N, C-alpha and C positions, 0 to 999 in steps of 0.2 A: 345503030341500036337504036330504038323505039323509044321516045319519051314516058315516063311511068306515066299513067292517069292518076290526075289530081281525084283525092276524096278530100269535098272541103268539109270544114267544121261546124258552121251555119250559113246557110247563103240564101236568099230571097227566090221565093216560088212564085214568078210571075206567069201563071198559066189560065188567070180568068179574064176579068173585063180589064184589066188595065188597060191597052193600047186604045178598047174604044172608050172608057172615060179620058183618055188625056187626049185623046183626039175631038173631043167633045168640046174642051177646055181651049185648043186651038182653034177650031171653028167659031169658039162664040168670043173670041180675044179674052176671055177672064184666065190670065196666067199668073197672075200675083197673085196678092192676100188678100184679094175680095172675088167674090163668085159663090155660084150655087152649091159647090162639092163641099168647101167647109162647113156651112151650116150642117149639109146633109151627113157627113162624116163626126160632128160633134153631134149631131141628134140621135145617128145611129148606135155610134158610142155607148153613150150615155144609156141607151135602152141595151144596149147587149152586157154591161157590168151590172146594170140595175142603179144608178146613179140619177139624179134629179136633173145636173147639170155637167154640159162638158166644155173645155175651151180650150182649142187645138192651140197649139206653140210649135217653134221652129225645130226644135229639140225637145231631148228628155230632159237634158239639164236646164234650161231655159224652164220648163213646167216647176222645176224643184226650186230654182231662184225667186220665180215667183211667188211660189207659196211659201217662201221665208217670208215674203213681202207682205202676203197677207195674215201670216200670222205674227207679224208685228217682230220679227227676229231682227235685232239690231246691235249696235256695238254695246258690249259688256253682257250680253246674254250667251247663256250657254243651250246646244243643241245636244243632248244624246244622239249618235248614230254608232252602227255598228261597224269595228274597226275591218270587218272581211265584208268586203264590198269594193265595185267599183270605184275610184275617186269621185266621180261625177255623184256620187251620194253625199261627199264632204263639203265638197269646192263651195257650193254655193252659200252655204254657212260664212265660209270667209270671204265672200263677196259680200256680205252684209255687215263686216267688220265684228262676228260672234265669233265665240270660240266651240268648238266641234270637241265634245267629250266622248273618247272611244271606248265602246263597250265589245266587249269578248264573245265571240260566239257560243252556241251550245253544241253540244256533240249529236243530238237528236234532229236536227233541222238544218246546222250550219249558222241561222241565223240570229240573228241578235238577244243572247241571253235575257229573258223574261224577270228572270230572280235576282240577276245582277241590277236592271233597273228597280224594281223595286225596294229592294233592299237600300238603295243610294236614296232614294227617292223617301223612303222611312227612316231612313237615318237624317237626313237635312230636317225633316219637321221636326223630330224630336229634338234635334240642337235650333231650331231656329232660324237655318242657314238659309240663304236663294235658293228657289227651285229652278229648275232650266226651264227655259221659256217653250221649249218642244222636243219629244222625243219621235225622231225619225226610224220608222220602220222598215227596213229594205226584206223586201221576199225576194232572194237570191236562186240563179240559176232553175226558177221556175216553180222553188216549193213556198208554201206562204208561210209565213212565220207564227209564233207561237203568241198571239197580238190580245189575246183578252186580260193577261193579267196587266198588261200596261196601258191597254185602255181604262179600266177599271179604276186604277190608282191613279192615271190621269186624269178622269173626269172629276174623282176625289178632290182633287188639287188644284184644278183650273188650268193644267199643263194641255197644250193641243198635241196633237199624236199628226204624225205626217205619214203617209205611205207611198215610199218608193217602190212601185209595182214594175219598174222598168221591165224586167225580167219574166214577169210572171203574167204576164197577160192570157185571162182563160182560166187561171188558178182559182181555186175557192177553199173554201172551207166547208166540211162535211159533218162537224160536231162543235158544240159550245155555241157560244153567245153569237156567232157568227154564221151558223149551221146555214149551209145554202148560199150564204152571200159571197160574190168576187172579192179578192184582194183589189186593194183602192179604195172600199167602198165603206171601211168602218171608221177611219179616222176623218178628222174635219176636212182633211186634203187629200185627193190619190195624185201620184205623179205614172204617167206610163211614157214607155220609150217606143219610138218606130225607126230606130237604127236598121241600116241595110243589114244586120244580120240580126235582129229581134224575130219573134215567131210572126208578127205581122211588120209590115215595112212600108213607110212612105219615100224610102230612100234618105229620109232623114227625118227627123217630127217628133213632137211629144203633144201628152193630151195631160191637161187638167183636168181631174172629175171633182164633184162635190155638191150636198144636199142642200149647201147654204148660199140661196139667191143673190144676196148679195156681197159674198165673195165671189161667185162666178162673176158677177158685172165687174166688180172690180178685179178680175183675173183678164176677162176684155179690154178692158180700160189701161191696163199697165202693159200688156202687150201690142197695144196698137198704140206706143208714143204716148199715153195719157192724154190724148188729144180729145177736146171737148166739141160736142154736138156743134155746129156753123159751118158758113164759108171761111170765116176766120181762124187762122192757124193759132188757136189759142190751146193748152196744155197747164193743167193745175200742179201737175207733181213729176218727177224726174219718171219717166216710163222708157218700154225699150221696143225695137223693133222685132218683136217675139214673135208675129203671128205667123203661121202655116201659111205657104201659100195652095192655091186652089187648086193648079196642078198635082203636087204634093197630097193633098187631101183625093183627090180623085184616085190616086192608087190608094190611098187608105179605103176609102170605099169598096172597092174592086177587094183588097184584099180581107177586109171585114165579111165578106161575103164568104170567103173560102176558109175562114177562121175555126170553124166546127170539125171540119177537115183536116186542116195542119194541127191540132189537138191532137186528134183521134190517133194521126199518122206518128206524133211524135210519143205518143203512150204504146203504140204498138213497138217503136223501137227499144223504147224502154224496156218491155216486158222480153225481145229479144236477147237484148244484154244481161238481163236479170237473169234469164236461163242458162246462158253461158256462163257467168261468172259468179253465179250465187254460191258454188260448192266450192270455190278455191279462197284459202284461208289466205292467199296471198294481198287479194282483194277485198274491199270493202263497198256495198253496194251504195248507190246516195240515198240521202235521207227520205224515209217513207214514215209518217205517222198515221194511226187509225183516223185522224181527225182533219185530216186536208187531202185534197185531191190535186196534185203538182201536173202541171204541165211539161216538166222536163225541156227548159230553154237550153238548155247544154247538159247534156247527160255525162255524169262526173263522178270518178269513181276516187278511193282512196286507195293506192297503190304501195303503202308504206316505205320500205326501202327502196323500190325498181321503178319509181316517179321518173326519174330523168333515163332511164335506161327505157322504159319503155316512151316517152316524149320522141327522146333520140333515134329508135328505132323506127319509130312511125313516120317521123319526118324523113327519113331514108328514103321510106316507100311512098312519097309525096301523099301522104294521109294527113290531114290538118286536126291535130289536137295542140293543147294548151294547157297550162298549169293553173290553178285558182289565182286570184290576183294575190299581190304581195297585201300584208294588213297595212292599214292605211296609218296606224302609229309607227309603222316603220319608215315611212317615206320622209326624207328630208326636212320636207315644211312643217309638217307635222309630229316632228320626233318630240317636242318638250310639250304637246299638248296633253292636258289628263285625260286618264282612264280608268277602265273599270275592269276587274277581273284579272287573268291569268294569262295562258299561254294555247286555249283551244285553236284560236284561228291561226297561230304560226304552224300547229300541228298538222290544221287542215290545210293550210298551204304547203306544207311540207311535202305534201304526200297525195294533192289531190290531181287530177289529169280529167280533163273536159274532151270527151271524144264524139267525134261526127254523129250527128243526129237530125240534119234537114230534112223537112218533110218527107222530100220526095228521094229520099236516099234508097237505092237499091237495096235489096235483100243482100245481093249476091256481093255489092261493096259492104256491108255490115259484117257479113263474114267473112272480109280480108281483113277489119280491122281486128274481129273479136282474134281471128287467127294469130296476129301479128302479138295482140295484148298476151294471148296465151303463153306463146313461145316465151315470152321476155319475163314470164313468172314460173314458168316451168322449171328451170334449174338454179 
């Protein structure tokens, strides 16, 4: 009996200039954390998202960790962060011995609930209580968060805004204060990931973007072990070996050249899923609001009582799918952390299923996924 053909959830598409650019690295012997592709990737990435500066890092988690350092997050500080996100959004807060305050999701976007953030900051101001050092806004699954109310109140009270845009490269706001802007560019610092399953990959890597030249300069300093210029090995603070390699950046440059095609393909896949699932009362389509242009990094539906059944059936047919992340306040290391809000994130987790949406997913394979999902909700 032949083995079932696997349908991946989200995997790299490496059909551009990746091999040619990596071969240039071999030919020039620039294979480590120095080389022309690093600067080129930073320059072209900043231009794409509309930021003044970009600093390439070894991972998206490293980018977030450096962002915490840039904004002065430290012991005794609090950082508001959504509970419905991948754990890498919260861990860098703990690295700096600060306290994450987990904020519930909102039903409209599944992202951090801005009303809860505004309400808590206003409550603290009225009571004369200490304010958070920063608010970390995460744009999950490729959909922009409702960031305007958060930016407005944070600017009023001197609170930094960090954007975790690891999953949303290419997404923008289409209305509001950020109309036309890319995710990652409204906060003081934005962070992206280029892990193997992201819309653009460098194998592993990340990027910090900012319009603040001093922050960009210090970010590069921290990611290169905080080494001072000169022949002597002198360092003026604790830094990190967080610089992206030239080989990884070469992949990034080649991938960035194809990003518009990847985004268009993701949106086409989302439209076909929408058409198939839109009239099924057992399924809820992914978030989509009028002021956002999402990229559907992972196309995710809510399946109410059939989530586990769908996941098991897809796995049986070698179709990769996965649940939404367990809310971070349910993780053992964060079980006693403070929280804002109710149980929206828990409901999304209990119902959410992410379906295959690799940019080069053939329509015939998507039809297989659709047919199996519909079969599982039909009775």
